[in-house]
N, CA, C and O atoms as a printed pandas DataFrame, in Angstrom:
     atom_number atom_name residue_name chain_id  residue_number  x_coord  y_coord  z_coord
0              1         N          MET        A               1    0.853   -6.648    8.645
1              2        CA          MET        A               1   -0.017   -5.497    8.755
2              3         C          MET        A               1   -1.379   -5.886    8.204
3              4         O          MET        A               1   -1.460   -6.583    7.193
4              5         N          PHE        A               2   -2.427   -5.454    8.840
5              6        CA          PHE        A               2   -3.782   -5.763    8.386
6              7         C          PHE        A               2   -4.630   -4.517    8.487
7              8         O          PHE        A               2   -4.511   -3.735    9.431
8              9         N          ALA        A               3   -5.462   -4.351    7.528
9             10        CA          ALA        A               3   -6.420   -3.250    7.558
10            11         C          ALA        A               3   -7.659   -3.698    6.790
11            12         O          ALA        A               3   -7.545   -4.499    5.862
12            13         N          PRO        A               4   -8.832   -3.200    7.152
13            14        CA          PRO        A               4  -10.045   -3.646    6.485
14            15         C          PRO        A               4  -10.131   -3.216    5.025
15            16         O          PRO        A               4  -10.981   -3.716    4.289
16            17         N          HIS        A               5   -9.272   -2.305    4.597
17            18        CA          HIS        A               5   -9.321   -1.829    3.220
18            19         C          HIS        A               5   -8.260   -2.508    2.343
19            20         O          HIS        A               5   -7.889   -1.979    1.296
20            21         N          VAL        A               6   -7.782   -3.661    2.768
21            22        CA          VAL        A               6   -6.810   -4.409    1.985
22            23         C          VAL        A               6   -7.535   -5.590    1.359
23            24         O          VAL        A               6   -8.152   -6.395    2.056
24            25         N          GLY        A               7   -7.452   -5.686    0.029
25            26        CA          GLY        A               7   -8.130   -6.771   -0.674
26            27         C          GLY        A               7   -7.358   -8.065   -0.621
27            28         O          GLY        A               7   -6.133   -8.072   -0.504
28            29         N          ILE        A               8   -8.083   -9.157   -0.706
29            30        CA          ILE        A               8   -7.503  -10.496   -0.840
30            31         C          ILE        A               8   -8.295  -11.175   -1.943
31            32         O          ILE        A               8   -9.513  -11.318   -1.842
32            33         N          ASP        A               9   -7.600  -11.598   -3.003
33            34        CA          ASP        A               9   -8.316  -12.173   -4.135
34            35         C          ASP        A               9   -8.680  -13.639   -3.892
35            36         O          ASP        A               9   -8.392  -14.191   -2.830
36            37         N          ARG        A              10   -9.301  -14.246   -4.863
37            38        CA          ARG        A              10   -9.780  -15.628   -4.744
38            39         C          ARG        A              10   -8.658  -16.631   -4.529
39            40         O          ARG        A              10   -8.885  -17.724   -4.010
40            41         N          ASP        A              11   -7.436  -16.255   -4.933
41            42        CA          ASP        A              11   -6.286  -17.142   -4.764
42            43         C          ASP        A              11   -5.505  -16.854   -3.491
43            44         O          ASP        A              11   -4.473  -17.477   -3.241
44            45         N          GLY        A              12   -5.989  -15.917   -2.685
45            46        CA          GLY        A              12   -5.332  -15.588   -1.426
46            47         C          GLY        A              12   -4.241  -14.542   -1.533
47            48         O          GLY        A              12   -3.492  -14.345   -0.576
48            49         N          ASN        A              13   -4.126  -13.866   -2.664
49            50        CA          ASN        A              13   -3.114  -12.826   -2.828
50            51         C          ASN        A              13   -3.567  -11.539   -2.151
51            52         O          ASN        A              13   -4.622  -10.993   -2.475
52            53         N          VAL        A              14   -2.769  -11.068   -1.220
53            54        CA          VAL        A              14   -3.068   -9.852   -0.487
54            55         C          VAL        A              14   -2.752   -8.644   -1.369
55            56         O          VAL        A              14   -1.717   -8.605   -2.035
56            57         N          GLY        A              15   -3.648   -7.666   -1.366
57            58        CA          GLY        A              15   -3.451   -6.455   -2.149
58            59         C          GLY        A              15   -4.076   -6.524   -3.526
59            60         O          GLY        A              15   -3.901   -5.617   -4.340
60            61         N          SER        A              16   -4.795   -7.583   -3.786
61            62        CA          SER        A              16   -5.445   -7.781   -5.082
62            63         C          SER        A              16   -6.874   -8.243   -4.823
63            64         O          SER        A              16   -7.132   -8.969   -3.863
64            65         N          ILE        A              17   -7.798   -7.824   -5.677
65            66        CA          ILE        A              17   -9.187   -8.226   -5.481
66            67         C          ILE        A              17   -9.887   -8.341   -6.831
67            68         O          ILE        A              17   -9.591   -7.598   -7.767
68            69         N          HIS        A              18  -10.811   -9.280   -6.911
69            70        CA          HIS        A              18  -11.614   -9.421   -8.120
70            71         C          HIS        A              18  -12.917   -8.662   -7.915
71            72         O          HIS        A              18  -13.687   -8.958   -7.001
72            73         N          ARG        A              19  -13.151   -7.682   -8.777
73            74        CA          ARG        A              19  -14.370   -6.881   -8.683
74            75         C          ARG        A              19  -15.352   -7.355   -9.746
75            76         O          ARG        A              19  -14.978   -7.580  -10.897
76            77         N          ASP        A              20  -16.601   -7.502   -9.350
77            78        CA          ASP        A              20  -17.638   -7.925  -10.290
78            79         C          ASP        A              20  -17.649   -7.007  -11.506
79            80         O          ASP        A              20  -17.546   -5.787  -11.378
80            81         N          GLY        A              21  -17.773   -7.601  -12.675
81            82        CA          GLY        A              21  -17.842   -6.841  -13.905
82            83         C          GLY        A              21  -16.492   -6.584  -14.554
83            84         O          GLY        A              21  -16.437   -6.086  -15.678
84            85         N          LEU        A              22  -15.403   -6.912  -13.871
85            86        CA          LEU        A              22  -14.068   -6.736  -14.443
86            87         C          LEU        A              22  -13.469   -8.095  -14.764
87            88         O          LEU        A              22  -13.701   -9.071  -14.051
88            89         N          GLU        A              23  -12.702   -8.151  -15.838
89            90        CA          GLU        A              23  -12.093   -9.417  -16.243
90            91         C          GLU        A              23  -10.904   -9.796  -15.375
91            92         O          GLU        A              23  -10.695  -10.974  -15.084
92            93         N          LYS        A              24  -10.128   -8.806  -14.962
93            94        CA          LYS        A              24   -8.901   -9.072  -14.210
94            95         C          LYS        A              24   -8.996   -8.498  -12.805
95            96         O          LYS        A              24   -9.814   -7.623  -12.525
96            97         N          ASN        A              25   -8.141   -9.011  -11.932
97            98        CA          ASN        A              25   -8.031   -8.474  -10.587
98            99         C          ASN        A              25   -7.461   -7.061  -10.645
99           100         O          ASN        A              25   -6.787   -6.692  -11.606
100          101         N          SER        A              26   -7.734   -6.286   -9.620
101          102        CA          SER        A              26   -7.140   -4.964   -9.494
102          103         C          SER        A              26   -6.625   -4.805   -8.067
103          104         O          SER        A              26   -6.931   -5.617   -7.194
104          105         N          SER        A              27   -5.851   -3.765   -7.841
105          106        CA          SER        A              27   -5.241   -3.587   -6.524
106          107         C          SER        A              27   -6.215   -2.976   -5.531
107          108         O          SER        A              27   -7.122   -2.230   -5.900
108          109         N          ALA        A              28   -6.010   -3.304   -4.280
109          110        CA          ALA        A              28   -6.808   -2.748   -3.182
110          111         C          ALA        A              28   -5.974   -2.875   -1.909
111          112         O          ALA        A              28   -5.639   -4.007   -1.562
112          113         N          CYS        A              29   -5.658   -1.956   -1.278
113          114        CA          CYS        A              29   -5.946   -0.546   -1.407
114          115         C          CYS        A              29   -4.862    0.098   -2.273
115          116         O          CYS        A              29   -3.673   -0.009   -1.972
116          117         N          GLY        A              30   -5.272    0.754   -3.327
117          118        CA          GLY        A              30   -4.329    1.394   -4.229
118          119         C          GLY        A              30   -3.449    2.421   -3.540
119          120         O          GLY        A              30   -2.272    2.551   -3.878
120          121         N          ALA        A              31   -3.997    3.148   -2.584
121          122        CA          ALA        A              31   -3.205    4.167   -1.880
122          123         C          ALA        A              31   -2.088    3.518   -1.068
123          124         O          ALA        A              31   -0.957    4.002   -1.085
124          125         N          ALA        A              32   -2.385    2.440   -0.363
125          126        CA          ALA        A              32   -1.362    1.758    0.445
126          127         C          ALA        A              32   -0.294    1.146   -0.448
127          128         O          ALA        A              32    0.892    1.208   -0.128
128          129         N          ILE        A              33   -0.705    0.555   -1.566
129          130        CA          ILE        A              33    0.256   -0.040   -2.487
130          131         C          ILE        A              33    1.122    1.045   -3.121
131          132         O          ILE        A              33    2.327    0.862   -3.291
132          133         N          GLY        A              34    0.506    2.173   -3.470
133          134        CA          GLY        A              34    1.264    3.300   -4.008
134          135         C          GLY        A              34    2.242    3.868   -2.993
135          136         O          GLY        A              34    3.371    4.216   -3.339
136          137         N          ALA        A              35    1.815    3.961   -1.751
137          138        CA          ALA        A              35    2.687    4.468   -0.688
138          139         C          ALA        A              35    3.875    3.537   -0.486
139          140         O          ALA        A              35    5.005    4.000   -0.327
140          141         N          LEU        A              36    3.631    2.235   -0.491
141          142        CA          LEU        A              36    4.723    1.272   -0.339
142          143         C          LEU        A              36    5.711    1.417   -1.491
143          144         O          LEU        A              36    6.922    1.421   -1.272
144          145         N          GLY        A              37    5.205    1.537   -2.715
145          146        CA          GLY        A              37    6.085    1.723   -3.863
146          147         C          GLY        A              37    6.926    2.981   -3.748
147          148         O          GLY        A              37    8.115    2.970   -4.065
148          149         N          ALA        A              38    6.310    4.070   -3.294
149          150        CA          ALA        A              38    7.034    5.328   -3.121
150          151         C          ALA        A              38    8.127    5.190   -2.074
151          152         O          ALA        A              38    9.231    5.705   -2.258
152          153         N          LEU        A              39    7.834    4.505   -0.983
153          154        CA          LEU        A              39    8.810    4.322    0.090
154          155         C          LEU        A              39    9.939    3.389   -0.321
155          156         O          LEU        A              39   11.087    3.586    0.077
156          157         N          LYS        A              40    9.622    2.382   -1.109
157          158        CA          LYS        A              40   10.666    1.475   -1.590
158          159         C          LYS        A              40   11.618    2.215   -2.516
159          160         O          LYS        A              40   12.817    1.937   -2.522
160          161         N          ALA        A              41   11.098    3.153   -3.296
161          162        CA          ALA        A              41   11.930    3.941   -4.204
162          163         C          ALA        A              41   12.723    5.011   -3.459
163          164         O          ALA        A              41   13.855    5.322   -3.830
164          165         N          ASP        A              42   12.128    5.571   -2.410
165          166        CA          ASP        A              42   12.776    6.650   -1.656
166          167         C          ASP        A              42   12.218    6.697   -0.243
167          168         O          ASP        A              42   11.110    7.191   -0.034
168          169         N          PRO        A              43   12.972    6.188    0.736
169          170        CA          PRO        A              43   12.483    6.186    2.126
170          171         C          PRO        A              43   12.108    7.571    2.653
171          172         O          PRO        A              43   11.303    7.683    3.578
172          173         N          LYS        A              44   12.680    8.618    2.075
173          174        CA          LYS        A              44   12.354    9.975    2.515
174          175         C          LYS        A              44   10.944   10.386    2.103
175          176         O          LYS        A              44   10.464   11.441    2.519
176          177         N          ALA        A              45   10.277    9.571    1.295
177          178        CA          ALA        A              45    8.902    9.872    0.880
178          179         C          ALA        A              45    7.959    9.901    2.080
179          180         O          ALA        A              45    6.863   10.453    1.985
180          181         N          GLY        A              46    8.362    9.322    3.198
181          182        CA          GLY        A              46    7.547    9.319    4.408
182          183         C          GLY        A              46    7.820   10.481    5.337
183          184         O          GLY        A              46    7.376   10.467    6.485
184          185         N          ASP        A              47    8.541   11.489    4.866
185          186        CA          ASP        A              47    8.924   12.623    5.719
186          187         C          ASP        A              47    7.829   13.665    5.901
187          188         O          ASP        A              47    8.025   14.633    6.635
188          189         N          MET        A              48    6.682   13.491    5.253
189          190        CA          MET        A              48    5.549   14.409    5.370
190          191         C          MET        A              48    5.930   15.832    4.987
191          192         O          MET        A              48    5.671   16.770    5.742
192          193         N          THR        A              49    6.537   15.997    3.830
193          194        CA          THR        A              49    6.989   17.318    3.389
194          195         C          THR        A              49    5.938   18.054    2.562
195          196         O          THR        A              49    6.154   19.210    2.198
196          197         N          ASN        A              50    4.809   17.420    2.256
197          198        CA          ASN        A              50    3.797   18.060    1.415
198          199         C          ASN        A              50    2.816   18.937    2.178
199          200         O          ASN        A              50    1.947   19.560    1.568
200          201         N          GLY        A              51    2.934   18.996    3.468
201          202        CA          GLY        A              51    2.000   19.794    4.250
202          203         C          GLY        A              51    0.573   19.305    4.067
203          204         O          GLY        A              51    0.300   18.116    4.232
204          205         N          TYR        A              52   -0.331   20.197    3.732
205          206        CA          TYR        A              52   -1.730   19.824    3.559
206          207         C          TYR        A              52   -2.082   19.474    2.114
207          208         O          TYR        A              52   -3.246   19.198    1.825
208          209         N          LEU        A              53   -1.125   19.476    1.211
209          210        CA          LEU        A              53   -1.423   19.211   -0.193
210          211         C          LEU        A              53   -1.908   17.781   -0.419
211          212         O          LEU        A              53   -2.795   17.554   -1.242
212          213         N          ASP        A              54   -1.346   16.833    0.289
213          214        CA          ASP        A              54   -1.777   15.438    0.173
214          215         C          ASP        A              54   -1.613   14.769    1.530
215          216         O          ASP        A              54   -0.865   13.802    1.673
216          217         N          ASN        A              55   -2.307   15.286    2.506
217          218        CA          ASN        A              55   -2.154   14.842    3.880
218          219         C          ASN        A              55   -2.462   13.360    4.054
219          220         O          ASN        A              55   -1.749   12.668    4.781
220          221         N          GLN        A              56   -3.507   12.860    3.402
221          222        CA          GLN        A              56   -3.871   11.455    3.570
222          223         C          GLN        A              56   -2.750   10.533    3.092
223          224         O          GLN        A              56   -2.387    9.589    3.794
224          225         N          MET        A              57   -2.200   10.796    1.910
225          226        CA          MET        A              57   -1.111    9.966    1.403
226          227         C          MET        A              57    0.132   10.120    2.256
227          228         O          MET        A              57    0.828    9.139    2.518
228          229         N          ASP        A              58    0.426   11.347    2.697
229          230        CA          ASP        A              58    1.585   11.554    3.564
230          231         C          ASP        A              58    1.468   10.745    4.850
231          232         O          ASP        A              58    2.457   10.171    5.303
232          233         N          ILE        A              59    0.292   10.689    5.440
233          234        CA          ILE        A              59    0.092    9.925    6.675
234          235         C          ILE        A              59    0.299    8.438    6.415
235          236         O          ILE        A              59    0.948    7.758    7.209
236          237         N          ILE        A              60   -0.244    7.924    5.309
237          238        CA          ILE        A              60   -0.084    6.501    4.982
238          239         C          ILE        A              60    1.401    6.178    4.838
239          240         O          ILE        A              60    1.878    5.191    5.398
240          241         N          LYS        A              61    2.132    7.002    4.095
241          242        CA          LYS        A              61    3.574    6.757    3.908
242          243         C          LYS        A              61    4.324    6.873    5.228
243          244         O          LYS        A              61    5.201    6.060    5.520
244          245         N          HIS        A              62    3.983    7.876    6.023
245          246        CA          HIS        A              62    4.656    8.078    7.312
246          247         C          HIS        A              62    4.452    6.878    8.244
247          248         O          HIS        A              62    5.395    6.428    8.895
248          249         N          LEU        A              63    3.228    6.368    8.305
249          250        CA          LEU        A              63    2.938    5.231    9.187
250          251         C          LEU        A              63    3.501    3.922    8.640
251          252         O          LEU        A              63    3.839    3.026    9.413
252          253         N          LEU        A              64    3.602    3.804    7.345
253          254        CA          LEU        A              64    4.090    2.587    6.714
254          255         C          LEU        A              64    5.613    2.495    6.711
255          256         O          LEU        A              64    6.174    1.400    6.715
256          257         N          ARG        A              65    6.273    3.639    6.705
257          258        CA          ARG        A              65    7.740    3.680    6.570
258          259         C          ARG        A              65    8.493    2.759    7.522
259          260         O          ARG        A              65    9.416    2.084    7.067
260          261         N          PRO        A              66    8.167    2.681    8.815
261          262        CA          PRO        A              66    8.942    1.809    9.705
262          263         C          PRO        A              66    8.801    0.316    9.385
263          264         O          PRO        A              66    9.551   -0.503    9.915
264          265         N          HIS        A              67    7.856   -0.034    8.534
265          266        CA          HIS        A              67    7.568   -1.437    8.265
266          267         C          HIS        A              67    8.012   -1.916    6.886
267          268         O          HIS        A              67    7.799   -3.078    6.538
268          269         N          VAL        A              68    8.628   -1.032    6.095
269          270        CA          VAL        A              68    8.980   -1.362    4.714
270          271         C          VAL        A              68    9.924   -2.565    4.640
271          272         O          VAL        A              68    9.704   -3.466    3.830
272          273         N          ASP        A              69   10.964   -2.593    5.466
273          274        CA          ASP        A              69   11.904   -3.721    5.415
274          275         C          ASP        A              69   11.219   -5.036    5.754
275          276         O          ASP        A              69   11.462   -6.055    5.107
276          277         N          GLU        A              70   10.372   -5.012    6.759
277          278        CA          GLU        A              70    9.631   -6.217    7.151
278          279         C          GLU        A              70    8.706   -6.670    6.014
279          280         O          GLU        A              70    8.595   -7.866    5.743
280          281         N          ILE        A              71    8.059   -5.734    5.364
281          282        CA          ILE        A              71    7.166   -6.051    4.262
282          283         C          ILE        A              71    7.950   -6.632    3.086
283          284         O          ILE        A              71    7.511   -7.599    2.464
284          285         N          ARG        A              72    9.101   -6.048    2.781
285          286        CA          ARG        A              72    9.945   -6.562    1.688
286          287         C          ARG        A              72   10.354   -8.013    1.928
287          288         O          ARG        A              72   10.454   -8.792    0.980
288          289         N          LYS        A              73   10.589   -8.376    3.174
289          290        CA          LYS        A              73   11.037   -9.723    3.506
290          291         C          LYS        A              73    9.903  -10.744    3.556
291          292         O          LYS        A              73   10.158  -11.948    3.603
292          293         N          SER        A              74    8.669  -10.283    3.545
293          294        CA          SER        A              74    7.547  -11.205    3.651
294          295         C          SER        A              74    7.355  -11.974    2.338
295          296         O          SER        A              74    7.705  -11.464    1.274
296          297         N          PRO        A              75    6.805  -13.191    2.397
297          298        CA          PRO        A              75    6.611  -13.968    1.178
298          299         C          PRO        A              75    5.594  -13.346    0.225
299          300         O          PRO        A              75    5.634  -13.618   -0.975
300          301         N          ASN        A              76    4.687  -12.519    0.733
301          302        CA          ASN        A              76    3.690  -11.876   -0.100
302          303         C          ASN        A              76    3.570  -10.425    0.344
303          304         O          ASN        A              76    2.846  -10.112    1.289
304          305         N          GLU        A              77    4.298   -9.528   -0.359
305          306        CA          GLU        A              77    4.271   -8.106    0.027
306          307         C          GLU        A              77    2.861   -7.581    0.070
307          308         O          GLU        A              77    2.649   -6.407    0.375
């Protein structure tokens, strides 16, 4: 999966980025990484049960859900 809002750090780690002024790398995109974590903990997290309360996160989880197993098997989640 690729998206323009996914960071890649200086060592080639996907989902991590070095931001100027910070000592350590941080995650990017935090929402996608959070959605993946939620789906790994509970696949039903992608069921879009929140209505309009958190529509953006619900959409990310819903679209990511079919790919969780493939992502888990990849050498670099």
